[in-house]
N, C-alpha and C positions, 0 to 999 in steps of 0.2 A: 513772839508774837504771840497775841493774848488768844485765848477761844472763844470771847465773844467777839474778837474779830475776825478770827477764822469764820465763826457760822456767819457772821454776816456778808461777806462777799463769796463765800459759796454761794447762799442765797442771791446775791445779787448776779452775779457769771449763769446760775443755772435759769434764771428767771430771763436775761440778757442774750445770754448764750443757746438755751436751749439745750435739752438729749440727745443726741443723734446716736444710736446703734451700730449706722454700718457709716461707712466713710462718704464723703460728699465735697464738692467743690463750694467753699464758703464765698461771699461779694467778691473777695480777691481776688480768687479761684487756688486756693491754696486745697491742699488736699487735705479731711480736715477727719474730725471723729472724736464722737463723746461732748465734750460740755468743754467747745470753742477749741480741742488739742490739735496743733499744725504741724500737720505729720511730714508735710514738705521741708519747713524748718527745724523744728523738733524733733521728729519723731519719735521714739520711745526709750525709756530703758533701758534698760537690759534686766533691772530687778522684773521692773513692767513686763518684757519678753516673757522670762520663764514664770510668773506668776499666772498670765494669759497660756502658755504651754501645761503647769499642771490645770487649769479648766477647759483644757479645751483633752486633755489625759481623761481628766475624769467623766467628760462626758460622752467619749468615745466606750469609757467602760459603761458606761448607760445605757446607752444603742445596744452593746455587744449583749449585753443582761436583759436588755427586751426583746431584741430579736434573733437570739440564738446561744439562749443560756446553758442549755443542753451539750450543744456544741464546746460552747465558751470556758463555762466551771469542769469541763471534765482533761483540761491542757494544762501539762503543767505551763511555768509559769515562764519559758523561752519561745511557747507556743503560743502564749496569752498576748505574750509578747508581738508576734507577728501578725496577728489580729486584729491587733491594736495599734500598730502601727501601718499596717492596711486601711483599718478606720479613718485613719487620723488622713490616711491619704487620699483617699478616694472617697469620704461619706459612708457612713452606713449604706444611703444606697449602693453602691457602687462596688461595693465588700457583698453584699445580698447576692449582685449578680452574677458571681462566682461559684455559681450553686456546684458545679461537679466540682470545684475545690473543695467545698464545705461541705459534700455527699464524702468526700476521700479522709477528708479529715473526722468528721464525725464515725467513719467505719475506722479509725486508727491505721488507714494506711499511708502513710506520711510520704513513700517513693511517689506516688501517683501524685498525692497532692502536692506536695514540692514540682512536680515536673509538669505538673496544670500554670501553678502560677509561673515557670516558666516559659510556658509557650503562649502567653497571653498579650495584647495587645498592652497590658497595664508595664508589662515586663519590658517589652522595648520603649517605653517610653521612658521609665523611671532606671533603665540601665544595674550599674551596679547594685543598688537598693536589693533589686527584685533576685540577684544571685545570693544577697548576704540573706535575705529571709527565707526564700525558697531552701537554702542549708541552713538555719534557722530549724525549719518549719520541719525538713528532714530528721535530725539528728535532735533537735529535742535541747529542751537542760538551759 
């Protein structure tokens, strides 16, 4: 495909399909996103999934750096990964609701932070994920 043809068809498809950044149902009832991407029939590729994951991780870190930089920046990589994982799962607003846990983390009280994570409604919802993350918070690295 020539560059000229690629640019022409892109412009046509953007004009005809529009750009939707959130999923919607097209006129045929198919779950669609972006510029006419039919998620019901086509889904996404593994490469696209990992590209979205990369972007989501960077977005989570940006939120952590904006909201709790003094906590996040003072953690080792293992404990940073716990906060990134929780932010990814809960969103920054959900993570910030863990006020006691974050206070324990800020104080370096890993035991209480870990125990507090396990005592949460979130831990009951995510099961083994919470166990793994609480242990990583307890031990670090």
